[in-house]
N, C-alpha and C positions, 0 to 999 in steps of 0.2 A: 461454576469453570471460568476462567476466564479464555479470553479470545485474543489469540496470535496472528495477526499477518504478515502472510511470507511476502516482499516485491523485493526486482531485481533493476538495474539499467544493465544493459546490453547496447554498448556501442558501434559505431559503423563494422567494427573489425570484428566484432564477435567477443568480443572480451567482457567477463560479465561481473559485477560487484551486486552481494544478496546482501539484502537485510532484512530486522524483522520486527515489530512492534507488539506488544503485547499491550491488550485492554480489558477493564474490568469489563462486566458484564452482569449490573446491577438490574438489566433487565429480563435473564434470560432468556438474551435471542442462539439458534443455533446456527451453527456454521451454515448451514444453506439458508438458514435470513440474511444473514451476513453476507454473502458471497452475493445475494441475486442485490440484495441494495446497495450494492458495489455495483454489479456487474453494466445497473442502470447506464450507473454517470461514465460507463470511462468509454475511451473511446471509440471502439469499435469490441469494445469487451477488452481489453485486455489491459491497454496505456491510456497513462495519468500522470498530470505534475505534482510532482513530490513535492516542491514548495505552495500548489494550492492548496494540497490537503494534511502540508502545516510537519510535513515526515523529510528525515532527512534528508541529504542531495544525493545521487550516489554518486556523481561524476569527479571522477577522484583522478583520472588521465587525465594527459592534457589535454585539449579541446579540437579536434579535425576538424572545420567550418563545410569539408566538401562528404564527409560522409559521417561528421554524430549528428543526433536528433535534442530531443532536453527531455523524452518521455523517459517516464521509468513504464515499467511491467509487472503490475499482477502477477501475482503465483501460486499462492493458496492462503485458505485459512484453517487454521482446527483449533482444538480449545488445549487448553493448558491448567497447568497449576501453579505455573508461573506467577512467580506480581507483578501486577499492573506495572505501566512504565509510561504509560502513555495518556489515563486518564481513563473514562470509559464507550466502550463501543455506539452507546445509544448519542453521545453529545459527538464521538468520529462519522456518525452517519449526519447527522442535522447537515457537520462543516462543510460532507463531500458534496451534498446533496444542494447545500448552497451556494457550492465553489461555479 
């Protein structure tokens, strides 16, 4: 099974924009192993910078310097039969550990 990572951007007014990416899973990682690996590098086990993880930036509304921030939010990870769109999960985990 492939791995699907869901994430979102929540702006200062609490408007949300969601996205997901699908990774192949040649190493047969479990969802729990992927979540654990990701949470060790998240800011407070929740936030990350999408550009450092080579993910699409979801800042689509006009930026309000007083209330907006640049972090994206971890949502959840799941197994999927969908085709991979972003390479292999092992490579992704290596990338986020290096960032």
